N, C-alpha and C positions, 0 to 999 in steps of 0.2 A: 504494500500500500504506500503510494507516494504522497507528496504534499498536495498535488492536485486532487487526488482521491479524498484526502482528509478534508479539503475545502468543500467538496461536494457533500460531505456528511456533517457540516458545521453550520450552526445558526449564530447570527449576531443578535445579542440581547442588549438593548439600550434602555436608558432611563432608570438605571439601578440606584437604589438608595444606598448610602454608605454602610448601612447595617447588613446588607446582603453579602453573604459569604459564598465561596466556591462550593462548599458543602451543601448549602441551602439550594443553590441553583441545580446542583447534581440531583438532589432529592426531588425537586420540583419537576425537572425535565425527564426524570426516570419514568414518569407516567407515560411518556411518548415512546419509550423503547430503551434497549440497553445502551449505556453510555460508554464512551471511550475516555473522554476527559472534559474538564471544565476549566476555563482560565479567565480570571478578571485581572487585566493588566494594572500596573501601578505606575504612578508618575515618578519623577526624579526624587521627590521627597518621601517616597514609599507609601503615599496615600493612594488607595485604589481609585481607579477611574469609574465613571458612571456607566460603563458597558462591559460586556464580557462575551465569551465565545463558548458554545456548547457543542461538543463533537460526539456524534452518535456512532455506534458500532456499525449500523446498517443505514444505507442511504434512504431507504423507504421510511425511516423514522423522522426524517427532516421535515417533509411537508405536513406530516401528522402533528409533530411537535409545534410547528408554527401555527397551524389551525387551532390546536388545542389551547395554546397559552398566549397567543398574541392578544394583547389588550387586557390580560389578567392584571390584577392589582397586587402589588407586594410592598408592604410598609407604606401604603398610601400613594404609591407611584404606579402609573400604568406602564406595563412592559411594552416596549417597541421591538418587535422581532422581525428580522428579515434574513433572507438567504445570504450567506457569506460570499458565495461564488457568483452572485448575480442571479441569473435565471436557472432554476433547478430543472435539469433535463427530464425529470419524472413528470413535470407538469406540462410538457409539450406533447400535445396529442395530434 
């Protein structure tokens, strides 16, 4: 599995509250399918940014996770979820 393959299995999750942890995102998105990893980047001061990435084990979990959790509220903030790699090939019919 290469980097491009991982991008196809990854969702961008925006508008995160500072209280959200990688563990919490993992547990939340596990509802959509088996997870590979979750990452919330940090700035130069070590403070986490307001977005993260959720990578699934299977590409089919990506559109399901997006439909399931896009617009969900976490700590009073509405999650903004989008495909990391742009257009998901599973949605092209």
